[in-house]
N, C-alpha and C positions, 0 to 999 in steps of 0.2 A: 401597491397601485395597482389599480385596474384599467390595462387597455383594450379599446373596441379593434375589431380586425380593420383590415387595412378597407374592406366591403361597406364598412361604415355600420355593420350590424351592433348589437347589444352584447354580443356573443363574447366576453375576454379571450385576447390570443392565448396561445398554448405558452406558457413559461419555459424557457429553454435553460433555466435555472438548474444546475445540478448541486448533489450535497456536496460539502463540503469532504476533502480530499481527508483520508487518515494514513500518517507517516509511521510506519513500525520500523525501530530499532531496536536490533537484537543484542542479548545481554550474552558473552559468549560463556560467562560462569554459570549459567541459567541452562546452557541446553548446547549439545554438538550443534555446530551450527553448518556442520557436513552433513547432516540426517535430517530428510525430509520429513519425516514423521515428527522430529523433534521440534522443527523450525512450524512445521504446522499447527504444533500445540500452542504456537503464542501467536497466532494470527485467529481475530475472528472469524466464526463461521459466517457466509455469506448471506446466509438466511438472517442474520442478526441486524444487518444493517439494509439503510434504504436504499430501494433499487436506484441505480446509477451513481454506487457511490464508488468511487475510485479509491483503492488500498495499496499503497506503495512501502515496498520492503526494502529498506536498505541493503545496500552492497558491503557494507563495515558492520562489525559487530563491536560495542566494546567491550572491553575488559573489566570496566567500573574496578571499583574497589579504591573510594576515598579520595586523598587530596593526592596520593601519588598516581592515581590512575589515570591523572591528565597526559602525564607523561609517558605510557606506555601506550605502545601502536596500536591498534587496532584489528582486527581479524577479519579477512576476507569472509564472506558467506557467497557461497559456488550459486551460481546465477540457475543450474539444473536443480540446486536445493529448494530455493526460491519459487521459483515458477510451477515445481511440482507440489510443493507446499500450499500454495495459492490454489491451482487445480482442484488438489484435495480437501481445500474447503470450500470449492462451490464455486468460484469466480470466473467470470468469463473475459474474452477477451486480454488475456494473459498476454503480456510483453515484457521487455527486458533492454533496459540502454544506458545510456549517460546523460545525466541532466546540463542541457546546454548552459544555464546560468550559473549553476553551482560545482558542476564537475562531478557530481556524486552518482555512483552505480546504483541502480534501483530497479526493482523489478514490479509491475503491478498487475493488478486484475480489477475487474468491475462486479458490482453487486448484480446480480439479473434484476 
């Protein structure tokens, strides 16, 4: 849908629509979640994402493993490892915190 500027011109107003975010849940069986290099290998390069895409790395890695995996506890992923991995992959505006709605611990970055 095209919208005109408030001045009444024919130029479409700039869209404030951002690309959908990408959430990454790590698998503790596939990498050492304490190692930023191993975590970075699981995060897509920022250059491969549309500018403005927010990438979130969850603070708990799964242990996976079939139907028994549901009862196994998750493995915490240190904030430092997640934030360092995002920086290494080229993201900007890096931060970390707890989501108010879900209570999930996450780190995030934005593709430039």
